[in-house]
C-alpha positions, 0 to 999 in steps of 0.5 A, spaced: 907 238 416 902 237 409 896 235 409 898 228 406 903 227 411 898 228 417 893 223 414 899 218 413 901 219 420 894 217 422 894 211 418 901 209 422 897 210 429 895 203 432 890 207 436 887 211 430 887 204 426 884 200 432 878 205 434 877 209 427 875 207 420 882 209 418 886 204 413 892 202 416 899 204 413 897 209 407 903 211 402 903 218 400 899 217 395 893 214 398 894 219 403 894 225 398 888 221 394 884 221 401 886 229 402 882 229 395 877 225 396 875 229 402 876 236 399 871 233 394 866 231 399 867 238 402 865 241 395 859 237 394 857 238 401 857 231 404 862 232 409 867 237 412 874 236 415 878 240 418 886 239 420 886 240 428 893 243 431 896 244 437 901 250 438 901 250 431 903 243 430 898 239 426 896 233 431 889 230 428 883 232 423 875 232 425 869 234 421 862 233 420 859 228 416 851 229 413 847 223 414 840 221 413 837 225 420 843 229 422 850 231 421 855 226 425 862 228 428 868 224 427 875 225 429 882 222 430 888 225 433 895 223 433 898 221 440 901 229 441 894 232 441 891 227 446 889 228 453 890 237 452 882 238 450 883 238 442 878 233 441 873 235 446 874 243 443 873 240 436 867 236 438 863 243 442 865 248 436 862 243 431 857 241 435 855 248 436 856 250 429 851 244 427 846 246 432 846 253 430 846 251 423 839 248 424 840 241 426 836 237 429 841 233 433 849 231 432 851 224 432 858 222 435 859 214 434 865 211 438 867 204 438 865 199 445 871 199 449 873 206 447 874 209 454 877 216 451 872 217 446 866 215 451 869 221 455 870 226 450 862 224 449 860 225 455 864 231 457 861 235 450 854 234 453 853 228 448 848 222 451 849 214 449 843 213 445 844 205 445 842 203 452 842 196 451 849 196 449 851 201 454 849 197 460 852 191 457 858 190 461 865 192 461 870 194 455 871 189 449 878 189 446 878 191 439 883 189 434 885 193 428 879 193 423 875 188 427 870 192 432 867 190 438 861 194 436 858 201 435 855 206 441 851 211 438 851 218 442 847 224 441 846 231 443 841 235 442 839 243 442 838 245 449 
């Protein structure tokens, strides 16, 4: 699978579109343009995006984006990459690298109700920074493009 094909496959995955900012139903041209933008952002030092593989097969992407205070981790997985520790391994690796490079902390955003990503955050040592929202109650169902709200998780050195 090429990088563009992976982008297109992620855009066809309902869970990815529901829980992330991935646009739905990318054409191949749009997917290729997305890959080019990711490469340009990497060259400019804005972000770094990596393809995640499982047994030699591309199953998703993960990366770091520079923000004002600290780097932010992002990831998206196809169903074939889930439930096997792929996201956890990627988040651990990216976090360790960013902290060893001197980041004051690392941020990870989830959408309220995305329990799988919240478990990844917890397993990788992140703590929910928005206690008010974390204590607000149970999951709120999300619809594609209509997020119930973000939840910030942070991990500090040590």
